[in-house]
C-alpha positions as CSV (number, residue, x, y, z in Angstrom):
1,X,43.5,0.1,-71.4
2,X,44.2,3.5,-71.6
3,X,40.2,4.7,-71.3
4,X,40.2,2.4,-68.2
5,X,42.7,4.4,-66.5
6,X,41.5,7.7,-67.3
7,X,37.9,6.8,-66.2
8,X,39.4,5.3,-62.2
9,X,39.6,9.1,-61.1
10,X,36.3,10.0,-62.9
11,X,34.8,6.7,-60.7
12,X,36.9,7.7,-57.3
13,X,35.6,11.1,-57.4
14,X,32.1,10.5,-58.4
15,X,31.7,8.3,-55.4
16,X,33.2,10.8,-52.9
17,X,30.5,13.2,-54.3
18,X,28.0,10.5,-53.7
19,X,28.9,9.8,-49.6
20,X,29.8,12.8,-48.8
21,X,26.2,14.7,-50.8
22,X,24.2,13.4,-47.4
23,X,26.2,15.8,-45.4
24,X,26.1,18.8,-47.4
25,X,22.5,18.6,-49.2
26,X,21.0,20.0,-46.4
27,X,21.9,22.6,-43.5
28,X,23.5,21.3,-40.3
29,X,23.8,23.4,-37.4
30,X,26.7,23.7,-35.6
31,X,26.6,21.9,-31.9
32,X,27.7,23.5,-28.6
33,X,28.8,21.3,-25.8
34,X,26.4,21.4,-22.7
35,X,29.7,21.0,-20.4
36,X,33.0,21.4,-21.1
37,X,36.4,21.2,-19.0
38,X,40.0,20.4,-19.2
39,X,41.5,17.4,-18.6
40,X,44.4,17.0,-16.3
41,X,46.2,14.5,-17.9
42,X,45.1,15.9,-21.5
43,X,43.0,13.4,-22.3
44,X,40.2,13.9,-25.0
45,X,37.0,12.8,-23.7
46,X,33.2,13.1,-25.9
47,X,30.0,11.9,-24.3
48,X,26.8,11.5,-26.1
49,X,23.7,11.6,-24.3
50,X,20.0,11.8,-24.9
51,X,16.7,11.7,-23.2
52,X,16.4,7.9,-24.5
53,X,18.9,5.5,-24.0
54,X,19.9,2.9,-26.7
55,X,20.1,5.7,-29.4
56,X,22.6,4.8,-32.2
57,X,26.2,7.2,-32.8
58,X,27.5,8.2,-36.2
59,X,30.4,10.8,-36.5
60,X,31.3,10.9,-40.0
61,X,29.0,8.1,-40.7
62,X,31.0,5.7,-38.6
63,X,28.9,4.0,-36.1
64,X,30.5,4.4,-32.9
65,X,27.6,2.7,-30.3
66,X,24.6,3.8,-28.4
67,X,23.6,6.0,-26.0
68,X,25.0,7.3,-23.2
69,X,28.2,6.5,-24.6
70,X,31.6,8.3,-23.8
71,X,34.4,8.3,-26.6
72,X,38.2,8.3,-25.3
73,X,41.4,9.9,-27.0
74,X,39.4,11.3,-30.6
75,X,41.5,13.2,-32.8
76,X,40.7,16.7,-32.6
77,X,38.9,18.3,-35.5
78,X,35.6,19.3,-36.8
79,X,33.2,16.0,-37.7
80,X,29.2,15.4,-38.7
81,X,27.9,13.9,-35.5
82,X,24.5,11.7,-36.1
83,X,21.7,9.9,-33.7
84,X,19.3,8.3,-34.7
85,X,16.6,5.6,-32.9
86,X,13.6,3.9,-34.6
87,X,10.5,5.5,-33.6
88,X,12.5,8.6,-33.4
89,X,13.4,11.8,-35.3
90,X,17.2,11.3,-36.5
91,X,19.3,14.5,-35.5
92,X,22.4,15.6,-37.5
93,X,25.0,17.8,-36.4
94,X,28.5,19.9,-36.7
95,X,31.1,19.8,-33.8
96,X,34.6,20.1,-32.7
97,X,36.0,17.8,-31.2
98,X,38.9,19.5,-28.8
99,X,42.1,18.0,-27.5
100,X,42.9,17.8,-23.7
101,X,38.9,18.4,-23.1
102,X,35.8,16.8,-21.6
103,X,32.9,18.0,-23.8
104,X,29.4,16.6,-22.6
105,X,26.8,16.6,-25.5
106,X,23.0,16.5,-24.8
107,X,21.1,15.6,-27.6
108,X,17.0,15.3,-27.4
109,X,15.0,13.0,-29.7
110,X,11.7,13.6,-30.5
111,X,9.1,10.4,-31.2
112,X,7.7,10.0,-34.3
113,X,3.8,9.0,-33.7
114,X,0.9,7.7,-36.0
115,X,-2.5,6.8,-34.8
116,X,-3.8,3.3,-34.3
117,X,-7.6,3.3,-34.8
118,X,-9.5,0.6,-32.4
119,X,-13.2,-0.4,-32.8
120,X,-15.9,-2.4,-31.7
121,X,-14.8,-1.6,-28.1
122,X,-17.2,-2.5,-25.1
123,X,-17.1,0.3,-22.5
124,X,-16.0,-1.9,-19.5
125,X,-12.9,-3.0,-21.8
126,X,-9.2,-2.4,-20.6
127,X,-7.1,-1.5,-23.3
128,X,-3.5,-1.8,-22.5
129,X,-0.2,-1.3,-25.2
130,X,3.0,-2.6,-24.7
131,X,1.9,-3.2,-21.1
132,X,0.6,0.2,-19.9
133,X,-3.0,0.8,-19.5
134,X,-4.6,3.8,-22.1
135,X,-7.8,6.0,-20.7
136,X,-9.3,6.2,-23.6
137,X,-12.3,8.7,-25.2
138,X,-14.4,6.2,-26.5
139,X,-17.1,7.3,-28.9
140,X,-20.1,5.4,-29.3
141,X,-20.4,3.7,-33.1
142,X,-24.0,4.5,-34.3
143,X,-26.2,1.6,-35.8
144,X,-25.4,1.9,-39.1
145,X,-21.7,1.0,-38.8
146,X,-20.5,4.3,-38.7
147,X,-18.6,6.0,-35.5
148,X,-20.1,9.6,-34.8
149,X,-17.0,11.1,-34.5
150,X,-13.4,10.0,-33.3
151,X,-11.8,10.6,-29.6
152,X,-8.0,10.9,-29.6
153,X,-5.3,10.1,-27.1
154,X,-1.5,9.7,-27.1
155,X,0.7,7.6,-25.7
156,X,3.6,10.6,-25.4
157,X,7.3,8.8,-25.9
158,X,5.9,5.5,-24.9
159,X,4.8,6.9,-21.1
160,X,1.0,6.4,-20.3
161,X,-1.2,9.0,-20.1
162,X,-3.8,8.3,-17.1
163,X,-4.0,5.7,-14.5
164,X,-7.5,3.8,-15.0
165,X,-9.5,1.3,-13.1
166,X,-6.7,-1.4,-13.0
167,X,-3.6,-1.5,-14.9
168,X,-0.6,-3.7,-16.0
169,X,2.5,-2.9,-14.2
170,X,5.8,-3.3,-15.8
171,X,4.5,-5.0,-19.0
172,X,2.4,-7.1,-17.6
173,X,1.1,-7.4,-13.8
174,X,-2.5,-6.4,-13.5
175,X,-4.1,-5.1,-10.7
176,X,-7.6,-5.6,-9.5
177,X,-10.2,-3.2,-10.6
178,X,-12.2,-1.0,-8.2
179,X,-11.8,-4.2,-5.5
180,X,-10.4,-4.8,-2.3
181,X,-7.4,-7.6,-1.9
182,X,-5.4,-9.5,0.7
183,X,-2.4,-7.6,1.0
184,X,0.3,-8.9,-0.4
185,X,-1.7,-11.9,-2.0
186,X,-0.7,-13.0,-5.4
187,X,-3.3,-12.1,-8.3
188,X,-4.3,-14.4,-10.7
189,X,-4.9,-14.3,-14.7
190,X,-8.6,-13.5,-15.7
191,X,-9.5,-15.4,-18.8
192,X,-7.7,-17.9,-20.4
193,X,-4.6,-16.5,-20.8
194,X,-2.1,-15.6,-17.5
195,X,-1.7,-12.2,-16.7
196,X,2.3,-11.8,-18.4
197,X,5.0,-10.7,-16.2
198,X,5.0,-13.5,-13.3
199,X,1.7,-13.0,-11.4
200,X,1.5,-15.8,-9.4
201,X,-1.5,-17.8,-8.9
202,X,-2.3,-18.5,-4.9
203,X,-0.4,-21.8,-3.9
204,X,-2.8,-24.4,-5.8
205,X,-1.5,-26.7,-2.6
206,X,-3.2,-24.4,0.0
207,X,-6.5,-25.1,-1.8
208,X,-8.4,-27.7,-1.1
209,X,-11.1,-29.0,-3.9
210,X,-14.0,-31.0,-2.4
211,X,-15.7,-33.4,-3.9
212,X,-12.8,-34.0,-6.4
213,X,-12.9,-32.5,-9.8
214,X,-15.9,-30.7,-11.8
215,X,-19.3,-33.0,-11.7
216,X,-20.1,-31.7,-15.2
217,X,-19.0,-30.1,-18.2
218,X,-18.2,-26.3,-17.3
219,X,-21.4,-24.4,-18.3
220,X,-20.7,-22.6,-21.7
221,X,-21.0,-18.7,-21.1
222,X,-24.7,-17.1,-22.2
223,X,-24.6,-14.5,-25.0
224,X,-24.3,-11.3,-23.5
225,X,-27.1,-8.8,-24.1
226,X,-26.6,-6.5,-27.1
227,X,-24.7,-3.3,-25.4
228,X,-23.3,-0.3,-27.2
229,X,-20.0,-1.0,-28.9
230,X,-17.8,2.1,-29.1
231,X,-14.4,2.9,-31.1
232,X,-11.1,4.8,-30.0
233,X,-8.2,6.5,-31.9
234,X,-4.9,7.0,-30.1
235,X,-1.7,8.1,-31.1
236,X,1.9,6.7,-30.2
237,X,5.1,6.0,-31.5
238,X,5.7,4.6,-34.8
239,X,7.0,1.0,-34.4
240,X,5.8,-2.3,-33.5
241,X,3.7,-2.3,-30.5
242,X,1.8,-5.3,-28.9
243,X,-2.3,-4.5,-27.8
244,X,-3.7,-6.4,-25.0
245,X,-8.0,-5.9,-24.3
246,X,-9.5,-7.3,-21.3
247,X,-13.0,-7.6,-20.9
248,X,-14.4,-9.8,-18.0
249,X,-16.6,-12.8,-19.4
250,X,-14.2,-13.2,-22.5
251,X,-10.8,-14.4,-23.6
252,X,-8.0,-11.9,-24.0
253,X,-8.0,-10.0,-27.5
254,X,-3.8,-9.6,-28.4
255,X,-2.6,-8.2,-31.5
256,X,0.5,-7.1,-33.0
257,X,0.5,-3.8,-34.8
258,X,3.1,-1.8,-36.8
259,X,2.6,2.4,-36.8
260,X,4.0,4.5,-39.5
261,X,4.8,8.1,-39.2
262,X,1.5,9.8,-39.7
263,X,-0.4,7.3,-40.8
264,X,-3.8,5.7,-39.2
265,X,-3.7,2.2,-38.6
266,X,-7.1,0.0,-38.0
267,X,-8.0,-2.7,-35.5
268,X,-11.1,-4.2,-34.9
269,X,-11.6,-5.9,-31.6
270,X,-12.8,-9.3,-31.5
271,X,-14.6,-10.9,-28.4
272,X,-14.8,-14.8,-27.5
273,X,-16.7,-16.0,-24.9
274,X,-15.2,-17.5,-22.0
275,X,-16.8,-20.4,-19.6
276,X,-17.2,-19.5,-16.2
277,X,-14.0,-20.8,-13.9
278,X,-13.2,-20.5,-10.0
279,X,-9.1,-19.6,-10.5
280,X,-8.2,-19.4,-6.9
281,X,-9.4,-18.9,-3.6
282,X,-7.2,-17.9,-0.7
283,X,-7.5,-16.2,3.1
284,X,-5.1,-13.6,4.7
285,X,-4.2,-15.7,7.7
286,X,-4.9,-18.7,9.1
287,X,-5.8,-18.0,12.1
288,X,-7.4,-15.4,14.2
289,X,-8.7,-13.6,17.2
290,X,-12.4,-12.1,16.7
291,X,-12.3,-9.8,19.8
292,X,-10.1,-7.8,18.1
293,X,-11.8,-5.5,15.7
294,X,-11.0,-4.3,12.0
295,X,-7.6,-6.1,10.0
296,X,-6.4,-7.5,13.4
297,X,-9.8,-9.6,14.5
298,X,-11.0,-10.6,11.0
299,X,-9.8,-12.4,7.9
300,X,-10.2,-11.9,4.7
301,X,-10.7,-14.1,1.9
302,X,-10.5,-14.1,-1.6
303,X,-11.0,-15.5,-5.1
304,X,-10.9,-14.9,-8.8
305,X,-13.8,-15.8,-11.2
306,X,-13.5,-15.9,-15.3
307,X,-17.0,-15.0,-16.2
308,X,-20.0,-14.5,-14.1
309,X,-22.7,-17.0,-12.7
310,X,-24.3,-17.2,-9.0
311,X,-21.9,-17.9,-6.3
312,X,-22.2,-19.0,-2.4
313,X,-19.8,-18.6,0.5
314,X,-20.6,-20.5,3.5
315,X,-18.3,-21.1,6.9
316,X,-19.1,-24.6,8.6
317,X,-18.2,-25.3,12.0
318,X,-16.4,-29.0,13.1
319,X,-19.9,-30.1,13.5
320,X,-20.8,-29.3,9.5
321,X,-23.5,-27.0,10.4
322,X,-23.2,-23.8,8.4
323,X,-22.7,-21.2,10.2
324,X,-22.3,-18.2,8.1
325,X,-23.3,-18.0,4.4
326,X,-23.2,-15.3,1.7
327,X,-24.7,-15.4,-1.7
328,X,-23.7,-13.6,-5.1
329,X,-26.1,-13.6,-8.2
330,X,-23.7,-11.9,-10.4
331,X,-19.9,-10.9,-11.1
332,X,-18.6,-7.7,-13.2
333,X,-14.8,-8.4,-12.7
334,X,-12.1,-11.0,-11.8
335,X,-11.4,-10.2,-8.5
336,X,-13.6,-10.9,-5.1
337,X,-13.4,-10.9,-1.5
338,X,-15.2,-11.2,1.6
339,X,-14.0,-10.7,5.2
340,X,-15.0,-12.8,8.3
341,X,-14.7,-11.0,12.3
342,X,-15.4,-14.4,13.1
343,X,-19.7,-14.0,13.9
344,X,-22.2,-16.2,12.6
345,X,-25.2,-14.3,10.4
346,X,-26.9,-13.4,13.8
347,X,-23.8,-11.4,14.9
348,X,-23.2,-13.5,17.4
349,X,-19.0,-14.1,18.1
350,X,-18.3,-17.9,17.6
351,X,-16.5,-20.0,19.9
352,X,-12.6,-21.1,19.3
353,X,-12.3,-24.1,17.1
354,X,-11.4,-25.6,13.3
355,X,-13.7,-23.8,10.5
356,X,-13.7,-24.2,6.8
357,X,-14.7,-21.6,4.5
358,X,-16.4,-22.6,1.0
359,X,-17.1,-21.2,-2.6
360,X,-19.5,-23.3,-4.7
361,X,-20.9,-22.8,-7.9
362,X,-23.0,-24.9,-10.3
363,X,-19.8,-27.0,-11.0
364,X,-17.0,-26.1,-8.8
365,X,-16.4,-26.2,-4.7
366,X,-13.3,-24.9,-3.3
367,X,-12.1,-25.2,0.7
368,X,-10.5,-22.8,3.2
369,X,-10.0,-24.1,6.7
370,X,-9.2,-21.2,9.5
371,X,-9.4,-21.0,12.9
372,X,-10.8,-18.9,15.5
373,X,-8.5,-18.5,18.4
374,X,-9.0,-15.8,21.3
375,X,-5.7,-17.5,23.1
376,X,-4.0,-15.3,20.2
377,X,-2.6,-11.5,22.2
378,X,-1.3,-9.1,20.0
379,X,1.7,-7.0,22.2
380,X,0.6,-3.5,23.5
381,X,3.6,-1.8,23.3
382,X,5.5,1.8,23.1
383,X,8.3,3.3,20.6
384,X,11.1,4.7,21.5
385,X,14.4,5.6,19.5
386,X,15.4,2.2,19.2
387,X,11.9,1.4,17.7
388,X,8.8,-0.9,19.8
389,X,10.0,-1.0,23.1
390,X,8.8,-0.4,27.3
391,X,8.6,2.9,27.9
392,X,12.0,4.4,26.4
393,X,13.7,1.1,26.6
394,X,14.0,-0.9,23.5
395,X,12.1,-5.0,24.0
396,X,11.4,-7.9,21.9
397,X,8.2,-9.4,22.3
398,X,7.3,-12.9,21.7
399,X,3.7,-12.7,19.7
400,X,5.2,-10.6,17.3
401,X,8.8,-12.2,17.0
402,X,7.7,-16.0,16.9
403,X,8.2,-17.9,14.1
404,X,4.8,-19.2,13.6
405,X,3.2,-15.7,14.3
406,X,1.3,-14.2,11.2
407,X,1.0,-10.9,13.2
408,X,5.1,-9.8,12.6
409,X,5.5,-11.3,9.4
410,X,4.7,-7.6,7.8
411,X,3.5,-5.0,10.6
412,X,3.6,-1.6,9.9
413,X,3.3,1.1,12.6
414,X,3.1,4.9,11.6
415,X,3.7,7.1,14.9
416,X,3.1,10.2,16.6
417,X,4.4,11.2,19.8
418,X,4.3,14.2,21.9
419,X,6.7,14.4,25.0
420,X,6.6,17.9,26.9
421,X,9.8,18.2,29.0
422,X,10.7,20.0,32.5
423,X,13.6,21.1,34.4
424,X,12.8,20.3,38.1
425,X,15.2,20.6,40.3
426,X,19.1,22.3,39.5
427,X,19.2,26.2,37.9
428,X,16.2,27.6,36.5
429,X,13.9,25.1,37.1
430,X,10.9,25.5,34.1
431,X,9.6,24.4,30.9
432,X,12.1,23.2,28.7
433,X,10.3,22.4,25.1
434,X,7.8,19.4,23.7
435,X,9.6,17.0,21.7
436,X,7.6,16.2,19.0
437,X,8.0,12.4,17.1
438,X,6.9,10.9,14.1
439,X,8.1,8.1,12.3
440,X,7.1,4.5,11.1
441,X,8.0,0.9,12.4
442,X,8.2,-1.5,10.3
443,X,8.6,-6.2,11.2
444,X,9.3,-8.3,8.5
445,X,9.3,-12.0,8.5
446,X,8.9,-12.0,12.2
447,X,12.8,-11.5,12.9
448,X,13.5,-8.1,11.4
449,X,12.5,-4.4,12.6
450,X,13.2,-1.4,11.0
451,X,12.4,2.4,12.8
452,X,12.7,5.2,11.2
453,X,11.9,8.8,13.0
454,X,12.1,12.4,13.3
455,X,11.8,14.6,16.2
456,X,11.1,18.7,16.5
457,X,11.5,20.9,19.9
458,X,8.6,23.4,20.2
459,X,9.6,25.8,22.8
460,X,13.2,25.3,22.6
461,X,14.6,28.7,22.1
462,X,17.4,27.9,19.6
463,X,14.9,24.9,18.1
464,X,16.1,21.4,17.3
465,X,15.8,18.8,14.9
466,X,16.3,15.0,15.8
467,X,16.9,12.1,13.5
468,X,17.1,8.8,14.2
469,X,16.9,5.2,12.8
470,X,17.3,1.7,14.2
471,X,17.6,-1.7,13.2
472,X,16.4,-5.1,15.2
473,X,17.5,-8.4,15.3
474,X,14.6,-10.3,17.2
475,X,13.6,-13.7,18.5
476,X,11.7,-15.9,20.5
477,X,11.7,-20.1,21.8
478,X,8.8,-21.2,23.6
479,X,9.6,-22.7,27.2
480,X,7.1,-24.5,28.2
481,X,3.5,-23.9,28.0
482,X,3.6,-20.7,29.5
483,X,6.3,-18.2,28.5
484,X,9.0,-17.7,26.2
485,X,12.4,-16.6,26.2
486,X,13.2,-13.4,24.4
487,X,16.1,-12.2,23.0
488,X,17.5,-9.6,20.5
489,X,20.6,-7.5,19.1
490,X,20.4,-4.1,17.8
491,X,21.9,-1.0,16.2
492,X,21.1,2.8,16.4
493,X,22.2,5.6,14.6
494,X,20.8,9.6,15.6
495,X,21.7,12.5,15.3
496,X,20.5,16.2,17.3
497,X,20.8,19.9,17.7
498,X,18.7,20.0,20.7
499,X,20.7,20.7,24.0
500,X,18.4,19.4,26.7
501,X,20.2,17.0,28.7
502,X,23.5,16.5,30.4
503,X,25.9,15.4,27.0
504,X,26.8,12.2,29.1
505,X,23.3,10.6,29.1
506,X,21.0,9.0,26.1
507,X,19.6,12.2,24.0
508,X,19.1,9.8,21.3
509,X,22.2,11.0,19.1
510,X,25.5,9.0,18.3
511,X,26.2,5.6,17.3
512,X,25.1,2.7,19.6
513,X,24.2,-0.9,19.4
514,X,22.9,-3.2,22.2
515,X,21.4,-6.7,23.2
516,X,17.9,-7.6,24.9
517,X,16.9,-10.7,27.2
518,X,13.8,-11.6,28.5
519,X,10.9,-13.6,29.5
520,X,7.5,-12.8,27.5
521,X,3.8,-14.7,28.5
522,X,0.3,-13.8,27.1
523,X,0.0,-11.1,31.3
524,X,3.4,-10.9,31.9
525,X,6.7,-9.8,30.3
526,X,10.2,-8.6,32.1
527,X,13.4,-7.6,30.3
528,X,17.2,-6.4,30.5
529,X,18.6,-4.4,27.9
530,X,22.1,-3.2,27.4
531,X,23.5,-0.7,25.1
532,X,26.9,1.2,24.1
533,X,26.3,4.5,22.8
534,X,29.1,6.5,21.1
535,X,29.1,10.4,20.4
536,X,31.7,13.3,19.5
537,X,31.0,16.3,21.9
538,X,32.3,19.7,19.8
539,X,34.4,21.3,22.8
540,X,34.4,24.5,21.4
541,X,31.4,25.9,18.9
542,X,33.9,28.3,17.3
543,X,36.3,25.8,16.5
544,X,34.4,22.7,15.3
545,X,37.2,20.8,14.5
546,X,38.0,20.6,18.4
547,X,36.0,18.0,19.3
548,X,36.1,14.3,21.5
549,X,34.6,11.4,21.4
550,X,33.2,9.5,24.5
551,X,30.7,6.7,25.4
552,X,27.4,6.1,27.4
553,X,26.5,2.9,28.9
554,X,23.1,2.4,29.6
555,X,21.6,-0.1,31.3
556,X,17.6,-0.9,32.1
557,X,14.9,-3.3,33.5
558,X,11.4,-3.4,31.9
559,X,8.4,-4.9,33.6
560,X,5.3,-4.7,31.8
561,X,1.5,-6.6,32.8
562,X,-1.3,-6.9,30.2
563,X,-4.2,-8.1,32.4
564,X,-6.5,-7.8,29.7
565,X,-6.1,-7.9,25.7
566,X,-6.6,-4.6,25.4
567,X,-5.1,-3.2,28.5
568,X,-1.4,-2.8,29.5
569,X,1.1,-1.1,32.8
570,X,4.0,-1.4,32.3
571,X,7.5,0.4,34.4
572,X,11.3,1.0,33.4
573,X,14.2,2.1,35.4
574,X,17.6,2.7,33.4
575,X,20.9,3.7,35.1
576,X,23.5,5.6,32.4
577,X,27.2,5.2,33.3
578,X,27.0,6.6,36.9
579,X,26.2,10.2,35.7
580,X,21.9,9.6,35.5
581,X,19.0,7.4,37.0
582,X,15.9,7.0,34.4
583,X,12.8,6.0,36.3
584,X,9.3,5.7,34.7
585,X,5.9,4.1,34.3
586,X,3.1,4.4,32.1
587,X,0.3,2.5,30.3
588,X,-1.3,1.7,27.0
589,X,-4.5,0.4,25.7
590,X,-6.4,-0.2,22.1
591,X,-9.9,0.8,22.2
592,X,-12.9,-1.7,21.9
593,X,-13.5,-1.7,17.9
594,X,-10.3,-0.1,16.4
595,X,-6.9,-0.6,15.5
596,X,-5.5,2.4,17.3
597,X,-2.8,2.2,19.9
598,X,-2.6,4.7,22.6
599,X,0.6,5.0,24.8
600,X,1.0,7.5,27.8
601,X,3.8,7.7,30.6
602,X,5.7,9.8,32.8
603,X,9.6,9.5,33.0
604,X,11.9,11.0,35.6
605,X,15.2,11.1,34.3
606,X,17.7,12.5,37.9
607,X,21.4,13.8,36.7
608,X,23.7,13.1,39.6
609,X,25.3,16.0,41.3
610,X,23.3,18.3,38.9
611,X,19.9,18.3,37.8
612,X,16.4,16.0,37.3
613,X,13.7,16.5,34.8
614,X,10.0,15.4,33.8
615,X,8.6,13.9,31.2
616,X,4.9,13.2,29.9
617,X,4.9,10.9,26.5
618,X,1.5,10.8,24.9
619,X,2.0,8.2,21.7
620,X,-1.0,7.2,19.3
621,X,0.5,4.4,16.4
622,X,-1.9,2.4,13.9
623,X,-1.7,-1.1,13.5
624,X,-1.7,-1.9,9.9
């Protein structure tokens, strides 16, 4: 009994020394805070940040949580800090927690690396580790199976080292290697496995499979010709990783590897051939007008295959006659596309009507209907501070805003505009400046329009800069067979430090809201608009706080005539409060064979009992 009591203190001392040994057996440096400041309420705040999220934080071997971490009201004193994360070097420090201070520490954790040796690779294989594509230095394996030398690559801290022909972004979404695709078209998995990460197949319900199912068993893939094999070595962080090797004509090869610090793990890639299969067949739009050119006047068909095999593409008219055809003898990748401009094989534009495009292999036929419709008329318009419009006024176009319009679902318009401005009457008439605008307009799902623009004023003595943005809601409803009712609303905000006109007319600045109402047909468009702007004016420049708020009410009427699809004439008239009258006219056109939109106009701003200005506008935009 007495012996046990004598040994108990010795046991406690031994245990204390065993626990504290790791703290004193190595030299631990003192860590100064990156930021430190007094707290207002004399509370104590300890903040631990690292270059990688989710690192474990310990103080005196007591686990506190994961970074980034904030600890409140910790007792002041000296402590031992440990920060660790699997696959990264563990960091240990001494630090002092001071009462009444907010102390922030930033700790850089370095990744630990090992090596992964890949063998039996094809030169055109795509290699992904944890969803990131690698750009490998391949070394050919000699005939006796020995590699001539090992190229080394590195994934630094889990980041991608280079961009290849195609990649799986965000852990699994694949892009076609080196192939043009339908804008916004969904991608399909190559091989038996589908692309991880949620890439969706083009809706099967839109594809019609003629003659039902396959006419025979899928053809077995032929043996590939013997090709050189390669090896590569890649340096990656320690831990568990997912390896995916994708090669056209083969099943995806998938493996999990564990990498240890300073060691090399080997992985041999195994190929398994796959049968030919057509995975999808889609079209960029259901109807189009071939009188327009480029992407506006054509459609793009896209499809995915799993292996190489001869394939035919042809288009038939309503009489079941083939009017256009194309042949592929073989394929080298999964994703294919072909553009059709509405012409037959001899280059002649085909008449309006329903057509059926088909792709056919030995065992598959996929059909996709498409319509040539020369009544489709894309709008010709100006771009102003309020987005798409006519001259200097906003407008709603039925051919963009109608629910069944393919054109307005996703329209992108970068634009550039020059406006030389001259004062023609009043005090000191002279040339003033050239307003230079650059910006972009985007429409989404026919009813939503966004505009963002920047303007500079070369020639203005004090210089000048304008920024403006607008949002428009736009709708169109058919009125009979010829006209549509257009209506909508808009919000706009702008800023300018350029002094050009009177403060009491629209110069692009301030917050504004407006309403639009009009009639639109293929040839004629009329619209009324009403806008109200709120601004702040600084009365005394030496006292910026001395300012007044005021409003500008701007009402306008526009008229546009489009005798042919690629040319239109327009004019507008605007009354701003009772201070100014704005009159303008112009024309816009789309040159044959292009998707470029030109706009030219002349504008006169008459300020009652003051002066008048003359402005010429030249705009260039591109339809995507």
